[in-house]
C-alpha positions in Angstrom: -18.3 11.6 -20.5 -16.1 10.8 -23.5 -18.8 8.4 -24.7 -21.4 11.2 -24.7 -19.1 13.5 -26.6 -18.2 10.9 -29.1 -21.9 10.3 -29.9 -22.4 14.0 -30.4 -19.4 14.2 -32.8 -20.7 11.3 -34.8 -24.2 12.8 -35.0 -22.8 16.1 -36.1 -20.7 14.4 -38.8 -23.7 12.5 -40.1 -25.8 15.7 -40.2 -23.0 17.5 -42.0 -23.0 14.8 -44.6 -26.7 14.5 -45.3 -28.3 17.5 -43.7 -32.0 18.1 -44.0 -33.4 17.5 -47.3 -34.7 20.1 -49.6 -37.1 23.0 -49.0 -36.8 26.6 -48.0 -34.9 27.3 -44.7 -36.9 28.3 -41.7 -35.6 31.2 -39.6 -35.4 31.1 -35.8 -34.5 34.3 -33.9 -33.0 33.9 -30.5 -32.1 36.5 -27.9 -29.8 35.2 -25.2 -27.3 36.3 -22.6 -23.9 36.7 -24.1 -21.3 33.9 -24.2 -24.0 31.4 -23.1 -23.8 28.6 -25.7 -21.4 26.3 -27.5 -21.5 27.7 -31.1 -21.3 24.2 -32.6 -24.8 23.3 -31.3 -26.2 26.2 -33.4 -24.7 24.8 -36.5 -25.9 21.3 -35.7 -29.5 22.6 -35.1 -29.4 24.5 -38.5 -28.4 21.3 -40.3 -30.8 19.1 -38.5 -33.9 21.3 -39.1 -32.9 23.0 -42.3 -33.0 26.3 -40.5 -31.2 29.6 -40.2 -30.6 30.7 -36.6 -30.2 34.4 -35.9 -28.6 34.5 -32.4 -28.5 37.9 -30.8 -27.0 38.5 -27.3 -27.9 40.9 -24.4 -25.9 42.0 -21.3 -28.8 42.2 -18.9 -32.5 41.3 -18.5 -33.3 44.9 -18.5 -31.5 45.5 -21.8 -33.5 42.6 -23.3 -36.7 44.0 -22.1 -36.0 47.5 -23.5 -35.3 45.9 -26.9 -38.6 44.1 -26.8 -40.4 47.4 -26.0 -38.8 48.9 -29.1 -40.7 46.4 -31.3 -38.0 43.8 -31.9 -39.5 40.3 -32.2 -37.9 36.9 -31.4 -38.9 33.2 -31.3 -36.9 32.4 -28.2 -35.7 34.5 -25.2 -33.5 33.3 -22.4 -34.3 35.7 -19.4 -34.0 35.1 -15.7 -36.8 34.1 -13.3 -37.9 37.5 -12.2 -38.0 38.8 -15.7 -40.0 35.8 -16.8 -42.5 36.5 -14.1 -42.8 40.1 -15.4 -43.3 38.9 -19.0 -46.0 36.5 -17.9 -47.8 39.2 -15.9 -47.7 41.5 -19.0 -49.0 38.9 -21.4 -45.8 38.9 -23.4 -45.3 35.1 -23.5 -47.2 32.2 -24.9 -47.6 28.9 -23.2 -45.2 26.1 -24.0 -46.6 22.7 -25.0 -44.5 20.3 -22.9 -45.8 17.4 -24.9 -43.5 18.8 -27.6 -40.6 18.8 -25.2 -40.0 15.1 -24.3 -36.5 15.9 -23.1 -38.0 18.0 -20.3 -38.3 14.8 -18.3 -34.6 14.9 -17.7 -34.5 18.3 -16.0 -33.4 18.4 -12.4 -36.6 18.2 -10.3 -35.6 21.0 -7.9 -35.5 23.7 -10.6 -38.9 22.9 -12.1 -42.3 24.0 -11.0 -41.0 27.1 -9.2 -43.3 29.8 -8.1 -42.4 32.3 -10.7 -43.9 29.8 -13.3 -45.9 27.0 -11.6 -46.0 23.9 -13.8 -43.5 25.4 -16.3 -46.4 26.7 -18.4 -44.2 29.4 -19.9 -40.6 28.5 -19.4 -38.1 25.6 -19.6 -34.8 25.9 -17.6 -31.5 26.5 -19.4 -28.8 27.1 -16.7 -29.1 27.7 -13.0 -26.9 28.7 -10.0 -26.4 31.0 -7.1 -24.6 34.2 -6.2 -21.8 33.8 -3.7 -18.3 34.9 -2.5 -15.2 33.9 -4.5 -12.2 34.0 -2.3 -8.5 33.4 -2.4 -7.9 30.5 0.0 -4.3 31.6 0.5 -5.4 35.0 1.8 -8.9 34.7 3.2 -9.6 32.6 6.3 -12.4 30.2 5.8 -13.2 30.5 9.5 -13.9 34.2 8.9 -16.3 33.4 6.1 -18.2 30.8 8.1 -18.4 33.1 11.1 -19.2 36.4 9.3 -21.0 35.3 6.1 -21.9 38.3 4.0 -20.6 40.5 6.8 -17.1 39.7 5.9 -17.5 42.5 3.4 -17.4 44.8 6.5 -14.3 43.2 8.0 -11.5 45.7 7.7 -8.9 42.9 7.6 -9.9 42.7 4.0 -10.1 46.5 3.3 -9.0 47.3 -0.3 -9.2 43.6 -1.3 -12.7 43.2 -2.5 -14.6 43.4 -5.8 -18.3 44.4 -5.6 -20.5 43.4 -8.5 -22.1 46.5 -9.9 -25.7 45.3 -9.8 -28.2 46.8 -7.5 -30.4 43.8 -7.4 -27.6 41.4 -6.5 -26.0 43.8 -4.0 -29.2 44.7 -2.2 -29.9 40.9 -2.0 -26.5 40.5 -0.2 -27.3 43.4 2.2 -30.8 42.2 2.9 -29.6 38.6 3.5 -26.8 39.8 5.8 -29.4 41.7 7.9 -31.8 38.7 8.0 -34.4 40.0 5.6 -36.0 38.7 2.5 -34.3 39.5 -0.8 -37.8 40.3 -2.1 -38.9 42.7 0.7 -40.7 45.9 0.0 -40.5 47.1 3.5 -39.1 50.6 3.4 -37.3 50.3 6.8 -35.6 47.1 5.7 -34.6 48.6 2.3 -33.2 51.6 4.1 -31.2 49.4 6.5 -29.8 47.5 3.5 -28.8 50.8 1.9 -26.9 51.9 5.0 -25.2 48.4 5.1 -24.0 49.0 1.6 -22.9 52.6 2.3 -20.7 51.3 5.1 -18.8 49.0 2.6 -18.3 51.9 0.2 -17.1 54.3 2.9 -14.8 51.9 4.9 -13.6 49.1 2.6 -12.3 50.8 -0.6 -14.2 48.4 -2.8 -13.8 48.2 -6.6 -17.0 48.0 -8.6 -16.9 45.6 -11.5 -19.1 43.6 -13.8 -17.8 40.9 -16.2 -14.2 42.1 -15.9 -14.2 40.5 -12.5 -13.5 37.1 -14.2 -10.1 38.1 -15.6 -9.3 40.1 -12.5 -9.8 37.2 -10.1 -8.0 34.8 -12.4 -5.1 37.2 -12.1 -5.5 37.3 -8.3 -6.0 41.1 -8.2 -8.3 40.9 -5.1 -9.0 38.4 -2.4 -12.8 38.5 -2.3 -15.5 39.1 -4.9 -19.3 38.8 -5.3 -19.8 36.5 -8.2 -22.2 34.2 -10.1 -21.5 30.5 -9.5 -20.9 29.8 -13.2 -18.2 32.5 -13.5 -16.7 31.1 -10.3 -16.4 27.7 -12.1 -14.4 29.2 -14.9 -12.1 31.2 -12.6 -11.4 28.1 -10.5 -10.3 26.2 -13.6 -7.8 29.0 -14.3 -6.7 29.7 -10.8 -6.8 26.9 -8.3 -6.4 29.2 -5.3 -9.9 30.5 -5.8 -12.8 28.9 -4.0 -16.5 29.6 -3.8 -18.5 30.1 -0.6 -22.3 30.5 -0.1 -23.1 32.2 3.2 -25.5 30.6 5.6 -27.7 33.7 5.7 -28.9 32.7 2.3 -28.5 34.0 -1.2 -30.2 34.3 -4.6 -31.0 31.0 -6.3 -31.4 31.9 -10.0 -32.7 30.1 -13.0 -32.3 31.3 -16.6 -34.9 29.7 -18.8 -36.1 29.5 -22.4 -39.4 31.2 -23.2 -41.5 31.8 -26.4 -42.8 35.4 -26.9 -46.5 35.8 -27.6 -45.6 37.4 -31.0 -43.0 34.7 -32.0 -43.1 34.1 -35.8 -42.1 30.5 -35.6 -43.3 28.9 -32.4 -43.1 25.3 -33.8 -39.4 25.6 -34.5 -39.0 27.3 -31.1 -40.4 24.2 -29.5 -37.8 22.1 -31.5 -35.0 24.4 -30.3 -36.0 24.0 -26.6 -36.2 20.2 -26.9 -32.9 20.2 -28.7 -31.2 22.2 -26.0 -32.4 19.5 -23.5 -30.7 16.8 -25.5 -28.1 15.1 -23.3 -25.2 15.6 -25.7 -26.1 19.2 -26.5 -26.6 20.1 -22.8 -23.2 18.4 -22.1 -21.4 20.5 -24.7 -23.1 23.7 -23.5 -22.1 23.2 -19.9 -18.5 22.3 -20.8 -18.2 25.4 -23.0 -19.8 27.9 -20.6 -19.1 26.5 -17.1 -22.6 27.2 -15.8 -24.5 24.4 -14.1 -26.5 22.0 -16.4 -30.2 21.7 -15.9 -30.2 18.0 -16.9 -29.7 15.6 -14.0 -27.7 13.1 -16.1 -25.3 15.8 -17.4 -25.0 17.4 -13.9 -24.1 14.0 -12.4 -21.6 13.2 -15.2 -19.6 16.4 -15.1 -19.6 16.9 -11.3 -19.0 13.2 -10.4 -15.8 11.2 -10.3 -13.6 11.9 -13.3 -15.9 14.7 -14.5 -14.7 18.0 -15.8 -16.0 19.9 -12.8 -15.3 17.3 -10.1 -14.6 18.9 -6.8 -15.5 22.4 -8.0 -17.9 23.7 -5.3 -19.3 26.4 -7.5 -20.7 23.9 -10.0 -22.9 22.3 -7.3 -25.3 25.0 -6.2 -27.3 24.0 -3.1 -31.0 23.2 -3.5 -33.7 23.2 -0.9 -32.0 25.6 1.5 -34.7 27.6 3.2 -32.9 30.9 3.3 -32.1 30.9 -0.5 -34.6 32.8 -2.6 -35.5 33.4 -6.2 -36.0 37.0 -7.2 -39.5 38.1 -7.9 -40.7 41.0 -10.1 -41.6 44.0 -8.1 -41.5 47.2 -10.0 -41.5 49.5 -7.0 -38.7 47.7 -5.4 -36.7 47.8 -8.6 -37.0 51.5 -8.9 -36.2 52.1 -5.3 -33.0 50.1 -5.2 -31.9 51.5 -8.6 -32.0 55.0 -7.1 -30.4 54.0 -3.9 -27.6 52.1 -5.6 -26.5 55.3 -7.4 -26.4 57.0 -4.0 -24.4 54.1 -2.5 -21.6 54.5 -5.1 -21.6 58.3 -4.7 -20.7 58.1 -1.0 
């Protein structure tokens, strides 16, 4: 691990000393989730390719999509799987030339060639993970979690002690999985049952609805249970050793955030260079250490999660792959609208 980091530091020093030669700087515009990169790799890329990177950040896939509709253009986007599927369907992405991405060969096999983008024609993974339950091992019985799974959110033993992530897609996934249904169902009866399952939490468990503030709140130990993304769970675990991550046997959402090139990108050649650069072993290492989300490179994943690694023994950093009940979200506009309306009603109960 230290050897990889040392190589990166030496390379950065060399680049700082010599830089790219002369010539006008190219501009690369990137739109990414917030707090999702080690800033030093941006500087290194700019020096290596004589480029100026404009790095804008968004809070949700939907916010990103709305900005695209307003006419804003980018060379790289970093959306999630279901949004990538939507962008492909709407013709908003261009195909990626994988011959220009030689570092793609190092990507973990289980997160490539997924059914939202067969053959990775349009996308290259960036980070990946799951949605699960973060719990305080001093106050929550692991036997309860194993026996109840997602239904622990109905267990009145934990009334007043839970954070619910304020995301209709994630919470309807939880409800549907608890009931034994697909997270991508469009069956009205199943969606209604999920709605009622969520209403029961709201009416009996005194939950607190949160988004990113859940990170600091769980570090402080304010609640004993929280719905959370695996990468955030990694960071919380590093700050509060009492917090552990659990993925229910009923299944969950396996998500992949990936890099794509919009159809109207002004600089697709430099965009390909960026994607390949992000898959460099040293760059990927620095990104995962900075952010805490799971690396998409097998070598980096093995390094940081193995013996002596920064994330050794942290369950949240090791999302399960190949589990039949886990699902990737798919784009379904009717489902999206339905659960958005129902989620408002859930919280109003």
